[in-house]
C-alpha positions in Angstrom: -4.4 4.3 16.6 -6.0 2.8 13.5 -7.9 -0.5 13.9 -5.9 -2.1 11.2 -2.7 -1.7 13.3 -4.3 -3.6 16.2 -4.7 -6.8 14.2 -1.8 -9.1 13.1 -3.0 -9.4 9.5 -1.4 -6.2 8.4 1.9 -7.1 10.0 1.8 -10.6 8.5 1.1 -9.1 5.1 4.4 -7.2 5.1 6.5 -9.7 7.0 6.2 -8.7 10.7 5.8 -5.7 12.9 9.3 -4.4 12.4 8.9 -4.4 8.7 5.5 -2.8 9.0 6.9 0.0 11.2 9.8 0.6 8.8 7.4 0.7 5.8 5.1 3.1 7.4 7.8 5.4 8.6 9.6 5.5 5.2 6.4 6.0 3.3 5.3 8.8 5.5 8.6 10.5 4.9 8.1 10.2 1.1 4.6 11.6 1.4 5.7 14.5 3.5 8.4 15.3 1.0 5.8 15.6 -1.8 5.5 12.1 -3.2 1.9 11.6 -4.5 -0.4 9.2 -2.7 -1.2 6.0 -4.6 -4.8 5.9 -3.2 -7.4 8.6 -3.1 -7.2 10.8 0.0 -9.1 13.7 1.5 -6.8 16.3 2.9 -3.2 15.8 3.6 -2.0 12.2 3.2 -1.1 10.5 6.5 -1.1 7.3 8.4 -4.4 6.1 7.0 -3.2 6.7 3.5 -0.2 4.5 4.1 -2.3 1.8 5.6 -4.6 1.9 2.6 -1.7 1.7 0.2 -0.4 -1.4 2.1 -3.8 -3.0 2.1 -4.3 -2.5 -1.6 -0.7 -3.8 -2.4 0.5 -0.4 -3.7 3.6 -0.3 -1.6 6.0 -2.9 0.0 9.6 -3.2 1.2 12.2 -4.9 -0.9 15.0 -7.0 0.5 17.1 -3.9 1.1 14.3 -2.2 3.2 13.5 0.3 0.4 9.9 1.3 -0.2 8.7 0.0 -3.6 5.6 1.5 -5.1 3.4 -0.5 -7.5 2.0 1.8 -10.2 0.5 -1.1 -12.1 -2.9 0.0 -13.5 -3.7 -3.5 -14.7 -7.2 -4.7 -13.8 -7.5 -7.2 -11.0 -7.9 -10.9 -11.8 -11.4 -10.9 -10.3 -12.4 -8.1 -12.6 -11.0 -9.9 -15.6 -12.9 -13.1 -14.7 -16.1 -11.2 -14.4 -15.8 -9.2 -17.6 -14.3 -11.9 -19.7 -11.4 -11.4 -22.2 -11.5 -8.4 -24.5 -10.8 -9.8 -27.9 -11.5 -6.7 -30.0 
């Protein structure tokens, strides 16, 4: 069992343990059917891939319990604040 699953933080992030379980199961099905992982992986994507996707806000459940993937490549707010605005 992954350490992230032992703590309540991950469950709270997605709205509870039931939603976390649902999200993990549905995303694993997508990955097993050939959906590309949204984070870098070594080898076949699995549970740790899904956990990393959740932790990096790449996937979440919508109100209908569907898995939504975030393919937003925008830089993080922290990075923008460090680099300053690009006015060129």
